N, CA, C and O atoms as a printed pandas DataFrame, in Angstrom:
     atom_number atom_name residue_name chain_id  residue_number  x_coord  y_coord  z_coord
0              1         N          MET        A               1    0.835   -1.176    0.000
1              2        CA          MET        A               1    0.000    0.000    0.000
2              3         C          MET        A               1    0.883    1.244    0.000
3              4         O          MET        A               1    1.907    1.269    0.683
4              5         N          CYS        A               2    0.520    2.230   -0.722
5              6        CA          CYS        A               2    1.273    3.460   -0.898
6              7         C          CYS        A               2    0.990    4.431    0.255
7              8         O          CYS        A               2   -0.167    4.738    0.544
8              9         N          GLU        A               3    2.049    4.909    0.907
9             10        CA          GLU        A               3    1.904    5.904    1.962
10            11         C          GLU        A               3    2.000    7.294    1.338
11            12         O          GLU        A               3    2.992    7.605    0.678
12            13         N          VAL        A               4    0.994    8.126    1.535
13            14        CA          VAL        A               4    0.950    9.456    0.937
14            15         C          VAL        A               4    1.071   10.496    2.050
15            16         O          VAL        A               4    0.340   10.456    3.040
16            17         N          ARG        A               5    2.015   11.435    1.864
17            18        CA          ARG        A               5    2.213   12.525    2.813
18            19         C          ARG        A               5    1.955   13.849    2.085
19            20         O          ARG        A               5    2.600   14.141    1.078
20            21         N          VAL        A               6    1.017   14.646    2.595
21            22        CA          VAL        A               6    0.665   15.928    1.987
22            23         C          VAL        A               6    1.136   17.038    2.919
23            24         O          VAL        A               6    0.824   17.031    4.109
24            25         N          THR        A               7    1.898   18.005    2.365
25            26        CA          THR        A               7    2.355   19.152    3.147
26            27         C          THR        A               7    1.989   20.439    2.413
27            28         O          THR        A               7    1.880   20.456    1.187
28            29         N          GLY        A               8    1.803   21.499    3.164
29            30        CA          GLY        A               8    1.538   22.798    2.582
30            31         C          GLY        A               8    0.092   23.061    2.221
31            32         O          GLY        A               8   -0.218   24.113    1.662
32            33         N          GLY        A               9   -0.783   22.151    2.520
33            34        CA          GLY        A               9   -2.191   22.350    2.186
34            35         C          GLY        A               9   -2.978   21.069    2.368
35            36         O          GLY        A               9   -2.484   20.089    2.927
36            37         N          VAL        A              10   -4.202   21.091    1.892
37            38        CA          VAL        A              10   -5.105   19.951    2.001
38            39         C          VAL        A              10   -5.587   19.591    0.598
39            40         O          VAL        A              10   -5.912   20.469   -0.202
40            41         N          LEU        A              11   -5.630   18.298    0.310
41            42        CA          LEU        A              11   -6.124   17.814   -0.981
42            43         C          LEU        A              11   -7.277   16.849   -0.756
43            44         O          LEU        A              11   -7.270   16.101    0.222
44            45         N          PRO        A              12   -8.269   16.853   -1.645
45            46        CA          PRO        A              12   -9.333   15.849   -1.537
46            47         C          PRO        A              12   -8.789   14.452   -1.835
47            48         O          PRO        A              12   -7.839   14.297   -2.602
48            49         N          GLN        A              13   -9.393   13.449   -1.226
49            50        CA          GLN        A              13   -8.917   12.075   -1.369
50            51         C          GLN        A              13   -8.928   11.602   -2.819
51            52         O          GLN        A              13   -8.041   10.850   -3.220
52            53         N          ASP        A              14   -9.916   12.026   -3.620
53            54        CA          ASP        A              14   -9.958   11.574   -5.012
54            55         C          ASP        A              14   -8.772   12.120   -5.811
55            56         O          ASP        A              14   -8.290   11.446   -6.721
56            57         N          GLU        A              15   -8.295   13.322   -5.493
57            58        CA          GLU        A              15   -7.107   13.865   -6.170
58            59         C          GLU        A              15   -5.858   13.093   -5.767
59            60         O          GLU        A              15   -5.005   12.815   -6.610
60            61         N          ILE        A              16   -5.740   12.743   -4.490
61            62        CA          ILE        A              16   -4.615   11.936   -4.015
62            63         C          ILE        A              16   -4.615   10.582   -4.714
63            64         O          ILE        A              16   -3.566   10.100   -5.143
64            65         N          ASP        A              17   -5.789    9.972   -4.828
65            66        CA          ASP        A              17   -5.903    8.680   -5.505
66            67         C          ASP        A              17   -5.465    8.775   -6.964
67            68         O          ASP        A              17   -4.872    7.835   -7.492
68            69         N          GLN        A              18   -5.752    9.900   -7.622
69            70        CA          GLN        A              18   -5.335   10.093   -9.013
70            71         C          GLN        A              18   -3.818   10.201   -9.129
71            72         O          GLN        A              18   -3.237    9.710  -10.098
72            73         N          TYR        A              19   -3.165   10.841   -8.150
73            74        CA          TYR        A              19   -1.701   10.920   -8.171
74            75         C          TYR        A              19   -1.072    9.542   -8.000
75            76         O          TYR        A              19   -0.069    9.236   -8.644
76            77         N          VAL        A              20   -1.646    8.714   -7.145
77            78        CA          VAL        A              20   -1.146    7.349   -6.958
78            79         C          VAL        A              20   -1.352    6.543   -8.239
79            80         O          VAL        A              20   -0.457    5.815   -8.668
80            81         N          LYS        A              21   -2.524    6.673   -8.846
81            82        CA          LYS        A              21   -2.825    5.965  -10.095
82            83         C          LYS        A              21   -1.862    6.395  -11.197
83            84         O          LYS        A              21   -1.380    5.560  -11.962
84            85         N          ARG        A              22   -1.577    7.709  -11.282
85            86        CA          ARG        A              22   -0.651    8.231  -12.289
86            87         C          ARG        A              22    0.744    7.634  -12.104
87            88         O          ARG        A              22    1.408    7.290  -13.082
88            89         N          ALA        A              23    1.188    7.512  -10.852
89            90        CA          ALA        A              23    2.509    6.937  -10.585
90            91         C          ALA        A              23    2.568    5.487  -11.051
91            92         O          ALA        A              23    3.562    5.077  -11.651
92            93         N          ARG        A              24    1.530    4.709  -10.790
93            94        CA          ARG        A              24    1.483    3.304  -11.227
94            95         C          ARG        A              24    1.556    3.200  -12.748
95            96         O          ARG        A              24    2.287    2.370  -13.287
96            97         N          GLU        A              25    0.786    4.057  -13.440
97            98        CA          GLU        A              25    0.742    3.997  -14.902
98            99         C          GLU        A              25    2.051    4.497  -15.526
99           100         O          GLU        A              25    2.526    3.936  -16.513
100          101         N          LYS        A              26    2.622    5.546  -14.950
101          102        CA          LYS        A              26    3.827    6.149  -15.527
102          103         C          LYS        A              26    5.064    5.286  -15.321
103          104         O          LYS        A              26    5.886    5.157  -16.228
104          105         N          PHE        A              27    5.207    4.687  -14.122
105          106        CA          PHE        A              27    6.417    3.941  -13.786
106          107         C          PHE        A              27    6.222    2.428  -13.812
107          108         O          PHE        A              27    7.188    1.689  -13.618
108          109         N          HIS        A              28    5.018    1.952  -14.041
109          110        CA          HIS        A              28    4.696    0.525  -14.160
110          111         C          HIS        A              28    5.077   -0.278  -12.921
111          112         O          HIS        A              28    5.468   -1.440  -13.022
112          113         N          ARG        A              29    4.962    0.345  -11.760
113          114        CA          ARG        A              29    5.171   -0.360  -10.492
114          115         C          ARG        A              29    4.516    0.433   -9.376
115          116         O          ARG        A              29    4.167    1.602   -9.544
116          117         N          GLU        A              30    4.356   -0.216   -8.245
117          118        CA          GLU        A              30    3.667    0.386   -7.102
118          119         C          GLU        A              30    4.642    1.217   -6.277
119          120         O          GLU        A              30    5.658    0.692   -5.822
120          121         N          PRO        A              31    4.355    2.507   -6.072
121          122        CA          PRO        A              31    5.240    3.298   -5.207
122          123         C          PRO        A              31    5.021    2.939   -3.739
123          124         O          PRO        A              31    3.905    2.632   -3.320
124          125         N          LYS        A              32    6.118    2.983   -2.962
125          126        CA          LYS        A              32    5.995    2.765   -1.526
126          127         C          LYS        A              32    5.448    3.999   -0.846
127          128         O          LYS        A              32    4.763    3.901    0.172
128          129         N          GLY        A              33    5.749    5.169   -1.407
129          130        CA          GLY        A              33    5.279    6.410   -0.818
130          131         C          GLY        A              33    5.314    7.547   -1.825
131          132         O          GLY        A              33    6.062    7.516   -2.802
132          133         N          ILE        A              34    4.487    8.552   -1.563
133          134        CA          ILE        A              34    4.470    9.765   -2.382
134          135         C          ILE        A              34    4.399   10.957   -1.439
135          136         O          ILE        A              34    3.528   11.032   -0.573
136          137         N          ASP        A              35    5.336   11.891   -1.626
137          138        CA          ASP        A              35    5.293   13.161   -0.908
138          139         C          ASP        A              35    4.677   14.191   -1.839
139          140         O          ASP        A              35    5.169   14.407   -2.947
140          141         N          ILE        A              36    3.605   14.824   -1.392
141          142        CA          ILE        A              36    2.920   15.846   -2.186
142          143         C          ILE        A              36    3.045   17.170   -1.447
143          144         O          ILE        A              36    2.548   17.320   -0.331
144          145         N          ARG        A              37    3.717   18.134   -2.086
145          146        CA          ARG        A              37    3.842   19.474   -1.502
146          147         C          ARG        A              37    2.930   20.411   -2.274
147          148         O          ARG        A              37    3.092   20.598   -3.480
148          149         N          VAL        A              38    1.977   20.993   -1.576
149          150        CA          VAL        A              38    1.000   21.889   -2.194
150          151         C          VAL        A              38    1.534   23.319   -2.097
151          152         O          VAL        A              38    1.930   23.778   -1.026
152          153         N          ASP        A              39    1.535   24.018   -3.248
153          154        CA          ASP        A              39    1.975   25.414   -3.303
154          155         C          ASP        A              39    0.950   26.188   -4.122
155          156         O          ASP        A              39    1.116   26.367   -5.328
156          157         N          GLY        A              40   -0.102   26.641   -3.466
157          158        CA          GLY        A              40   -1.183   27.347   -4.162
158          159         C          GLY        A              40   -1.933   26.390   -5.083
159          160         O          GLY        A              40   -2.498   25.394   -4.633
160          161         N          ASP        A              41   -1.930   26.704   -6.380
161          162        CA          ASP        A              41   -2.585   25.845   -7.362
162          163         C          ASP        A              41   -1.661   24.758   -7.908
163          164         O          ASP        A              41   -2.083   23.951   -8.736
164          165         N          PHE        A              42   -0.403   24.728   -7.456
165          166        CA          PHE        A              42    0.576   23.780   -7.966
166          167         C          PHE        A              42    0.907   22.733   -6.912
167          168         O          PHE        A              42    0.805   22.988   -5.713
168          169         N          VAL        A              43    1.305   21.554   -7.375
169          170        CA          VAL        A              43    1.764   20.499   -6.476
170          171         C          VAL        A              43    3.108   19.989   -6.969
171          172         O          VAL        A              43    3.369   19.944   -8.171
172          173         N          GLU        A              44    3.951   19.609   -6.028
173          174        CA          GLU        A              44    5.226   18.975   -6.341
174          175         C          GLU        A              44    5.154   17.538   -5.833
175          176         O          GLU        A              44    4.846   17.298   -4.666
176          177         N          LEU        A              45    5.440   16.588   -6.717
177          178        CA          LEU        A              45    5.356   15.171   -6.365
178          179         C          LEU        A              45    6.751   14.572   -6.264
179          180         O          LEU        A              45    7.590   14.784   -7.139
180          181         N          LYS        A              46    6.994   13.824   -5.195
181          182        CA          LYS        A              46    8.230   13.067   -5.041
182          183         C          LYS        A              46    7.841   11.627   -4.740
183          184         O          LYS        A              46    7.106   11.355   -3.790
184          185         N          TYR        A              47    8.345   10.704   -5.564
185          186        CA          TYR        A              47    7.979    9.299   -5.436
186          187         C          TYR        A              47    9.076    8.529   -4.715
187          188         O          TYR        A              47   10.260    8.824   -4.872
188          189         N          ASP        A              48    8.673    7.544   -3.926
189          190        CA          ASP        A              48    9.608    6.640   -3.264
190          191         C          ASP        A              48    9.241    5.222   -3.688
191          192         O          ASP        A              48    8.166    4.720   -3.360
192          193         N          PHE        A              49   10.154    4.584   -4.424
193          194        CA          PHE        A              49    9.912    3.214   -4.877
194          195         C          PHE        A              49   10.718    2.197   -4.081
195          196         O          PHE        A              49   10.713    1.009   -4.407
196          197         N          GLY        A              50   11.409    2.652   -3.042
197          198        CA          GLY        A              50   12.192    1.739   -2.230
198          199         C          GLY        A              50   13.442    1.296   -2.967
199          200         O          GLY        A              50   13.927    1.988   -3.862
200          201         N          HIS        A              51   13.947    0.162   -2.592
201          202        CA          HIS        A              51   15.169   -0.377   -3.182
202          203         C          HIS        A              51   14.897   -0.879   -4.598
203          204         O          HIS        A              51   13.989   -1.679   -4.824
204          205         N          VAL        A              52   15.690   -0.402   -5.533
205          206        CA          VAL        A              52   15.589   -0.856   -6.919
206          207         C          VAL        A              52   16.771   -1.786   -7.171
207          208         O          VAL        A              52   17.919   -1.351   -7.076
208          209         N          PRO        A              53   16.518   -3.067   -7.492
209          210        CA          PRO        A              53   17.632   -3.992   -7.702
210          211         C          PRO        A              53   18.483   -3.573   -8.894
211          212         O          PRO        A              53   17.969   -3.098   -9.906
212          213         N          PHE        A              54   19.798   -3.757   -8.756
213          214        CA          PHE        A              54   20.737   -3.375   -9.797
214          215         C          PHE        A              54   21.660   -4.548  -10.079
215          216         O          PHE        A              54   22.276   -5.094   -9.163
216          217         N          ASP        A              55   21.756   -4.933  -11.340
217          218        CA          ASP        A              55   22.671   -5.987  -11.743
218          219         C          ASP        A              55   23.913   -5.356  -12.333
219          220         O          ASP        A              55   23.829   -4.454  -13.166
220          221         N          ARG        A              56   25.057   -5.831  -11.901
221          222        CA          ARG        A              56   26.323   -5.336  -12.415
222          223         C          ARG        A              56   26.507   -5.809  -13.847
223          224         O          ARG        A              56   26.256   -6.972  -14.164
224          225         N          ILE        A              57   26.947   -4.900  -14.711
225          226        CA          ILE        A              57   27.211   -5.252  -16.104
226          227         C          ILE        A              57   28.705   -5.069  -16.353
227          228         O          ILE        A              57   29.277   -4.034  -16.012
228          229         N          ARG        A              58   29.327   -6.078  -16.946
229          230        CA          ARG        A              58   30.760   -6.028  -17.230
230          231         C          ARG        A              58   30.988   -6.320  -18.697
231          232         O          ARG        A              58   30.169   -6.970  -19.348
232          233         N          ARG        A              59   32.115   -5.832  -19.216
233          234        CA          ARG        A              59   32.508   -6.171  -20.581
234          235         C          ARG        A              59   33.488   -7.346  -20.476
235          236         O          ARG        A              59   34.591   -7.215  -19.947
236          237         N          ILE        A              60   33.054   -8.485  -20.993
237          238        CA          ILE        A              60   33.889   -9.691  -20.975
238          239         C          ILE        A              60   33.970  -10.217  -22.396
239          240         O          ILE        A              60   32.950  -10.447  -23.046
240          241         N          THR        A              61   35.157  -10.399  -22.857
241          242        CA          THR        A              61   35.446  -10.906  -24.207
242          243         C          THR        A              61   34.645  -10.169  -25.276
243          244         O          THR        A              61   34.157  -10.771  -26.234
244          245         N          GLY        A              62   34.518   -8.847  -25.092
245          246        CA          GLY        A              62   33.852   -8.028  -26.099
246          247         C          GLY        A              62   32.344   -7.938  -25.968
247          248         O          GLY        A              62   31.701   -7.288  -26.792
248          249         N          TYR        A              63   31.751   -8.576  -24.949
249          250        CA          TYR        A              63   30.300   -8.558  -24.764
250          251         C          TYR        A              63   29.953   -7.902  -23.438
251          252         O          TYR        A              63   30.677   -8.064  -22.455
252          253         N          LEU        A              64   28.855   -7.164  -23.402
253          254        CA          LEU        A              64   28.354   -6.635  -22.144
254          255         C          LEU        A              64   27.442   -7.682  -21.530
255          256         O          LEU        A              64   26.422   -8.054  -22.111
256          257         N          VAL        A              65   27.821   -8.153  -20.348
257          258        CA          VAL        A              65   27.063   -9.227  -19.702
258          259         C          VAL        A              65   26.859   -8.920  -18.231
259          260         O          VAL        A              65   27.648   -8.201  -17.617
260          261         N          GLY        A              66   25.801   -9.468  -17.677
261          262        CA          GLY        A              66   25.566   -9.389  -16.242
262          263         C          GLY        A              66   26.085  -10.638  -15.564
263          264         O          GLY        A              66   26.736  -10.559  -14.522
264          265         N          THR        A              67   25.799  -11.799  -16.152
265          266        CA          THR        A              67   26.283  -13.073  -15.623
266          267         C          THR        A              67   26.778  -13.919  -16.791
267          268         O          THR        A              67   26.508  -13.615  -17.953
268          269         N          LEU        A              68   27.493  -14.966  -16.469
269          270        CA          LEU        A              68   28.053  -15.831  -17.506
270          271         C          LEU        A              68   27.157  -17.018  -17.823
271          272         O          LEU        A              68   27.535  -17.866  -18.632
272          273         N          ASP        A              69   25.989  -17.102  -17.215
273          274        CA          ASP        A              69   25.144  -18.281  -17.376
274          275         C          ASP        A              69   24.591  -18.457  -18.793
275          276         O          ASP        A              69   24.146  -19.551  -19.140
276          277         N          ARG        A              70   24.608  -17.411  -19.612
277          278        CA          ARG        A              70   24.092  -17.534  -20.977
278          279         C          ARG        A              70   25.197  -17.862  -21.982
279          280         O          ARG        A              70   24.920  -18.059  -23.165
280          281         N          PHE        A              71   26.449  -17.921  -21.516
281          282        CA          PHE        A              71   27.564  -18.237  -22.414
282          283         C          PHE        A              71   27.556  -19.725  -22.770
283          284         O          PHE        A              71   27.222  -20.566  -21.935
284          285         N          ASN        A              72   27.925  -20.045  -24.016
285          286        CA          ASN        A              72   28.100  -21.448  -24.386
286          287         C          ASN        A              72   29.484  -21.909  -23.927
287          288         O          ASN        A              72   30.254  -21.114  -23.387
288          289         N          ASP        A              73   29.800  -23.177  -24.137
289          290        CA          ASP        A              73   31.055  -23.750  -23.642
290          291         C          ASP        A              73   32.278  -23.035  -24.216
291          292         O          ASP        A              73   33.246  -22.800  -23.493
292          293         N          ALA        A              74   32.249  -22.690  -25.490
293          294        CA          ALA        A              74   33.396  -22.026  -26.110
294          295         C          ALA        A              74   33.620  -20.647  -25.495
295          296         O          ALA        A              74   34.760  -20.272  -25.220
296          297         N          LYS        A              75   32.567  -19.905  -25.281
297          298        CA          LYS        A              75   32.703  -18.568  -24.701
298          299         C          LYS        A              75   33.119  -18.650  -23.236
299          300         O          LYS        A              75   33.866  -17.794  -22.764
300          301         N          ARG        A              76   32.648  -19.666  -22.506
301          302        CA          ARG        A              76   33.088  -19.862  -21.116
302          303         C          ARG        A              76   34.572  -20.183  -21.069
303          304         O          ARG        A              76   35.288  -19.697  -20.193
304          305         N          SER        A              77   35.038  -21.000  -22.006
305          306        CA          SER        A              77   36.457  -21.334  -22.083
306          307         C          SER        A              77   37.285  -20.096  -22.410
307          308         O          SER        A              77   38.352  -19.885  -21.834
308          309         N          GLU        A              78   36.794  -19.286  -23.330
309          310        CA          GLU        A              78   37.487  -18.046  -23.688
310          311         C          GLU        A              78   37.582  -17.125  -22.471
311          312         O          GLU        A              78   38.607  -16.477  -22.259
312          313         N          GLU        A              79   36.537  -17.068  -21.692
313          314        CA          GLU        A              79   36.539  -16.205  -20.505
314          315         C          GLU        A              79   37.525  -16.723  -19.461
315          316         O          GLU        A              79   38.237  -15.932  -18.843
316          317         N          SER        A              80   37.578  -18.030  -19.257
317          318        CA          SER        A              80   38.491  -18.566  -18.233
318          319         C          SER        A              80   39.949  -18.497  -18.670
319          320         O          SER        A              80   40.838  -18.472  -17.818
320          321         N          ASP        A              81   40.222  -18.464  -19.981
321          322        CA          ASP        A              81   41.599  -18.402  -20.489
322          323         C          ASP        A              81   42.141  -16.982  -20.645
323          324         O          ASP        A              81   43.328  -16.804  -20.918
324          325         N          ARG        A              82   41.302  -15.989  -20.478
325          326        CA          ARG        A              82   41.754  -14.638  -20.716
326          327         C          ARG        A              82   42.745  -14.181  -19.642
327          328         O          ARG        A              82   42.714  -14.674  -18.515
328          329         N          VAL        A              83   43.607  -13.253  -19.989
329          330        CA          VAL        A              83   44.607  -12.724  -19.084
330          331         C          VAL        A              83   44.020  -11.482  -18.421
331          332         O          VAL        A              83   43.618  -10.537  -19.100
332          333         N          LYS        A              84   43.975  -11.489  -17.111
333          334        CA          LYS        A              84   43.466  -10.341  -16.371
334          335         C          LYS        A              84   44.643   -9.463  -15.976
335          336         O          LYS        A              84   45.550   -9.896  -15.266
336          337         N          HIS        A              85   44.613   -8.225  -16.448
337          338        CA          HIS        A              85   45.726   -7.310  -16.206
338          339         C          HIS        A              85   45.509   -6.534  -14.924
339          340         O          HIS        A              85   44.412   -6.042  -14.661
340          341         N          GLY        A              86   46.554   -6.428  -14.134
341          342        CA          GLY        A              86   46.488   -5.652  -12.889
342          343         C          GLY        A              86   47.123   -4.287  -13.095
343          344         O          GLY        A              86   47.717   -4.007  -14.136
344          345         N          ILE        A              87   46.988   -3.464  -12.103
345          346        CA          ILE        A              87   47.578   -2.112  -12.184
346          347         C          ILE        A              87   48.874   -2.089  -11.425
347          348         O          ILE        A              87   49.535   -1.052  -11.364
């Protein structure tokens, strides 16, 4: 469930619900929280989606890869035989 914090004014619940719906449609995921700052007729929205998982991408044997599990036997052999240069 999305936690909504409103500062600087008061908003009707149906408008708050529309901001939550907009976040779901725009970012294709459920926000953990939304900070809404009311400034007259304008609002500033800040979304909190929590931890976003990140996979490391490396260049190995000329390919950008996250993991080696999709490599065939020849490419795995090429990766294990490569010379790793130090500084």
